[in-house]
Structure formats: structure tokens, C-alpha cells
N, C-alpha and C positions, 0 to 999 in steps of 0.2 A: 481442418484448421491448421494455420501456419505454425502454431506453436508445437505441432508434432515434429517439426524439424529438429528439435533439441533432444529427441529420444536417443540419438547416438552420441558417442563421445568424440566425434570428429572435431579437430581443433578449429577454433574460430578464425576466419580469415582476418588478416590485419591490413589488407590493402584498401586504401581510400578510393572511392569512386572518382571518375573524372570530374563530376559535378562538385564533389567535395574539394578537389584540388583547386577549383576556380572560385571557391567561396571566399568571403572576407576572412582575413587572418585574425584569430582572436588575440594575437599578440599586439596588434595595433588597435587598442580599445577605442580611441577617439574615432578612428576610421570606421569601426563597427557601428558606433553610435550615429555617425554622420550618415552612413548608408541605411541605417534602420529608420531614420526619420521619414515619416509618411507611410511606412509599411503597415499592413494588417497581418497579424499573426493568428493563424487558425490553430487554436490549442485544442487538441482532441483529449478530453479528460472525462473520467467517470462523472456522471451527472445525477447520481442516485441520492444525493443528500442536499437539502436546501442550504445548509450552512456552507458546504463546500462551494456550491454554485455562487452564493453571495460573496464569498471570499474572492473567487476568481473575477467576479464583477468589480470588486474593489481594486484588484490588480489592474484591470482594464482602465479604470478611471485614473489610477496613479500613473500608468504608463503613458496615457494620452497627455496628461498634464505635464509630466516631467520630460518625456522623450519623444512626444509626437508619434507614439506607436500605439495602434489599436490592437486590442486582444479580443478575439471572438472565440468563445467557448463552443466547441462542437461536442455535445453531450453524448457520452457512450454508456451503454449497458455493460459492455465487455470490451476491454482494451484490444482484444484480438481482432475486432472489426477494423480498427485503424491499421493494425499490422498487416492485415490481409489487403487493405486498400493500397498501401505502399508497395507491397509485393506485386499486386496486379499492375500498378503503374510501371514498375520496373520491367515486368514481363512484356508490357506493351511498348517499351522503348521510351517511356517518359522519364528522362533522366535529369531534367532541370526545371520542371514546372509542375511539381506535385501539388496535391490538395491538402497535405498535412504538413504543418510547420513545426509543431511541438506536440509531444505525447507525454502524458502522465503514465509512467511505465515502471515496472520492475519484474523480477523473477523470470518466469518462463517466456513472457513476451519480449523482454530484453534479450534473452538468450537466443530466441528465434530470429530477431532482427540482426543480431551480430552474426549469427550463422549464415544468413542470407546476404550479408554485406549491405544492409539497408539504412545504416546510420552515418551521419556526418560526425567527423571527429578525427583525432581527439581535440576537445575544446575546453573541458571543465577547469583544468588547472590554470588556464589563462583568464578565467573570469575574475575580475578584481576582488569580488567578495568571497571566492571559494576558499581563500586562505583562512577565513574566519571559522571554517569547520575544523581546522587543525587536523588534517588527515593523518599526519604522522602519529598522532596519539588517539585517533578515532577511526580505525580501519573500516568501520561499518559504512562510512561515507564513500568508500571507494571499492566496496565489495557488495555484490548483489546476488543473494541466494548462492553463496560460495564462489561466484565468478567475479574476477577482477573487472571493474568497469572500464579500465584502460582509457579513461577520459571521454568515453562515449555517452555518458549520461551525467547529469548534475543533481545532487541531492536537494530536497526541499522540505522534507518532513520525516517524522518517526512515528511508527505504529507498534503497538504491542497488545496482545490479547488481554483484556481486562473483563472480569466478570462483575455483574452487579445484581442486586436483589432488593426486594421490598422487605426491609427489616421488620415491619409490622407483621408480615406473613411468614418470613423465614428468619428468625432471630439468629440462627447458627447455620450458615450455608455450608455446603460440602467444600472441602479444601483440596481435594485431589480428584483425579479422573475416576478412580474406583469408587470413591465416596459419592461422586456425582451420579453414577449408575444406581447406587443404593438409594440415594435421595429421590431420583426419578421413579424408581419402583414404588417408593413409599408415597410419592406425590404425583400420580399419573396426570398427564396433560399439562403440567405446569412448567415444562422446559421444552426447548426445541433448538434447532440450528438452521441456518439458511440453506436453501436448496442448492445442491452442486450443479453448475460450476461457479456459483457466487464465491468470490475470493474469501469472504469471511467464513462461509461454510467450509470451504476447502482447507482453510487454515485450522479449523477445528479438527478436521480429519488428521492433519499432520500433528497437532498437539496430542491427540489421543495416541497416535502411532508411536510418537517419541516416548510417551509415558509408559507404554505397554511393551514395546519391542524388546526382544532378547538381544538384538544387535543394532542399537540405534546408530552406531557409526556407519553402518551400510547406507544410511540415508544421505550421507554427505558425499557420496560418489554417484556417478550416473546410474540410473535404475537398471540399465542393461548389464551392469556388472554384478547384480545381485539376483538371488532367487526371489522374484517378486511375490509369488504365492506364499512362500515360507515366511518372508519378512512381514507381510501384511496380514497374515492369518489372525493375530491377536486383535487387530483393528476390526475385522469383519465379525469376529465372535462378539466383540464388545457392542458393535452397532446392532447386530441381530438381537442382542439382549435388550438394548436401549430403546429401539424404535417402537415397540408396542406401548411404551410408557410415555412417549412424547406427546406434544400437542397434536390433537386429531389422530392419535395413535400412530403417528409416523406415516400416515397415508398422504399427508400434504405438508409442505414446508413453506415458510416465508421466503420471499424472493431475494431478500437482502438483509443486511444488518439494520438499516432504518426500519424495514417492515417488522423485524423482530422487536425493535424498540417500541413500535406502535402497539404491538401485542402486549407489551409490558404496560404501556400507558392505558390500554383498555382493560387491564386487569385480567387478561387471559393467561398471562405467564407470571410467575413469581421470581424467576431466575433467568438471566440472559447474559450475553457477553458482547463485546465490541472490540474493534481494532483501534479505537481512539480512546486512550485511557481517561481523558477528561469528559468524554461524551455524556456519561450519566449526570455529572454535576451540571454541565451546560443544559441538559434537558430539564433538570429540576429548576434551574434559573429561568427557563422559558416556560415553566408550568406544564411541561409535557410529561414529566414523571413526578410521583409524589415526593414530598420532602423526606419521607422515610427511606428513600433509595440510598443504598450504600454500595461502595465499590471494593473489590478485593482481587487478588491474584492467587493462583494456585500455589501450593507448596512445591518447591522444586523449580519454580519459574514458569513463564509462559513465552510462547513464540513472539518474536519481535523482528521488525525489519525497518529499513529506510526506504522511503519512496523517492523516485527520481523523475526528472524530465529529460527527454532525449529529442534530437533533431533528425528527421529523416534525411537521407542523402540527397533527395531531389527537391527539398524545400526551396521555393523561390524567395523566401524571406528569412534566410539564415541569420542575417544581422539582427533583425527584429527578434527572432527566437532567442539568440544569445543575450540580447538586452533583457528580455523577460526572465531568462534563467538566472541572470546575475541579480536582477532586482529581487527575485524570490529569495535570494540569499542575503539580502540586506537586513541589518538589525531591525529596521522599522517593519519590513514585511514579515519577518519571522516572529517578532513580538506580537504584531497584530493577529497573525494566524493562531498563535498560542493562546490568545485571550479567550476565556470562557464565554465572553459575550459575542465572540465571532465564530470560532470553530473549535478551538481547544487542541489543535494539532501540535505536537511537540516540536521544538526547534532542533535543527541539526547543527546550530552554531555552538562553538566552544566558548563559553562566557569569559574564560580567561583571556581570550584574544580580543575582547571588546574593551573600549574605553569606558570610563566610569559613567558617562552620560548614557551610552548605549545599554550598559548593563541595567540601568535603572528601569528600562522598559520591560525587563524580565523579572521584576520584583515578584516575590511569591504572593499569590492572592491571599486575601483574608481567609482564616480557617473556615473550611467548608466541609461539613460532615459527609457530603456525598462524594468528595474527592478521595483518591487513594492517599494513605498516609505517606509522609515524606520517606523516600528510600524504598518504597514498595516495589518499584520497577527495577531494582538493582540486579536481579537475576533474570537475564534475558536469554532465552533459548534461541540458538541460531537456526535460520531457515535451512531445510534440506536442499540438496541439489535440485535445480528447477525441473529436471526431467521427472522427478517424483510427483510433482503436481499434476501433470497430464495423465500419468499412469493411474494415480489415485482417482482422478475425476472419471476417467473412462471405466475403471473397475466399479466405481460407485453407481454410475449410470447403468451398467450392465446388470448389476446385482439388485438395484432397488427401483429403478424407473418402471412404472406400470404396476407396481405392487400396491 
């Protein structure tokens, strides 16, 4: 898999490809929009949740109506498939007529594409709406798993691990990782996590490791600089103890966060988690989860990150892709995405940078008992260096697949 390219600490190349040099300049925004007109942007994005897919469909309708740009979602199970496609095209000499125009990306996949010089840029700072993120005061919009984005990807949403439970079945849920193990032992079969390499499941591994590690700072440097076995030993000890008490005794795992939510809906689980904090409340509103569903975060905080879009170096529709990236940062698109009736994905905009009319779109929803209390997400744990994701996934597969 291409993401293995980031296992070393080799500096990322800063040289633009010849195709990127010939691309429309983001600094002349009207020229970008003029060139974008009539283009079809093939957006390769995770397609595992109907709410996400419906939102991208809304983006397509808005882009057609406003800018005469069509957005076609290419649904992915794993972002690395799109990364591998772009690499294969570069290896074959396809430098200006690629099949991928825009990718929903972050973490190890972004690092891999930068390592292989597969991205167009820098472009994000010249998107008219990028200033609304106020990057000077919100460094998370220009940092991806400890790596500076350097203008090669544009933010469009925020995620953070949020746990949820059926309060009728679990009046007092466990509030930290050690308590979670104790709860699972006392309630066998009522908790699980998604199968690795699903990103939600992989994030759970990192959450446990940060909580239990004797040297959590090691996680923020390339994995090659640490003793992997020593640093991760507490994680494997924890999972070895946890797995026998999971759903189906840890012999089978749901394939994704939405599949885990379905197990909650079917009453097979009493406790689960998501990377979209408002997902449980949105699922209650859609009658997918019972009204007794409540959300919480662990004491000490939970992992969170910003997700981005990036443009491959050989996209034939770079102007259209930039137009989409800019629209995704518009107050209207961000507010629509954040609505519980749509997706519930948190905005990356700094509301202090918006005018009064735009801020009204982000008014707090009516009190909802399934939502997290105000301020609950204030303590966000930063993502480790992206090389840890690959190493953890490989070690998990070696240790547990086939058992």
C-alpha cells in the first residue's frame, strides 16, 4: 500500500510538478471560475455513510447551479485506493490527464501523497473563503497529523471521538479507557470497535495507546524513531484483555462506524463511539437510535482532527476542484453540513470572522438530550505522527486476524 511511504522520516519534497506549474493560478480567482465552468470534478470520497453521500449530492447540485461545475462522487471504502491510483498514473507517465480531481484526505494518506509529490499546490491560502478559518488562531486547519499542510490541502470539517450509550441500559457509562475494560468485562458482548484498518477503529487504537502509554510524546515523532514494541506493549495487553468480552467475543468486528451504529440500533450493543460528535443525536432524529441515547467524551479528552480535500498533481480539472474546495468553506455549505438534519459534521470556520447574517446560520440547535453538553469537546487530543497509523494497523492485523 502506498501509505507505507511515510514510514521513514525523509523530508517531503516541495517541488511542484510540471503539470501543477501549468495549472490555473489560484491568485486569479475569476480566471479559476471561468476555467471551471463546464468541468466535471471527480471527487474520490469515503462513501460509507448515507448522510455524507447525501451532503456531497447537495454540493453537486449547488455547484451546478452556481458555477456550472458538476461534482461526481467516486465512493471509496479506503482512501488509499485513490492514492494508489494517482501513483500508478504518475508511474505510467500520465502527468496531466488523471482520473482523480479531488480527494477527501488526511493523515497517513496525505503524508504519502506529499512524499511522492502527487499533489497540486500550494493553493488553499488563495481560496477566497479560506480566510474564514482564521488559521493564525486555529492551527489545526493547517496541520494534519502533526505535519504542516503547506497549502496542499484545504480543510472542510472537524471530527472527534465521541462515545454514546443507551441510558436505559447503561445509566452510568465508563468514563476512561481503564473503566471501559472493566465495564466490558462486566457486560460481555455489549461493546466493540470497527475492524482495522477502518479509520474509526484505528483511531480507537490510538486513543487507547495515548491513554496507557508511558511515553505518549513518542507518538508525535516518526515511528522509526521509537522502540515500537516497547511503546505499544500496553495497547496489546489491553486489547488481549478486552477482546474476549467484545461483541461476538472479538472473533468478528463491524466493518465501519456506521455498521457499529447499526448494531446499537438493533440492540446488540449498549455502548459505541463515533468520529462525528453529533451523529448520535442525528440518528435519534432519524429514528435510527432510541431517544434514550446519550453522548459523552472520556475524561482527559478524546482524539480529534480536521479533515481536508486535496487536488492530485495530474487532475485535468484543477479549476473545478478549487472551486469545489472554496465552496465547501462557504458559510452556507459549512452550516448546511453541520445541521443535524443533514450530517452534523462540525464547521472549520471561525465564527468571529463571519458577518452577523452568516453567523445566524450556525445558531445553536434547540436543547437535545442526545447531544453532547456545550463545551464537552474542549479537550481535544492531537493525532500522532501519521507513520504510527500504518504501524499500528499492520501490528493489529498480524496479532489478531484469523483468531
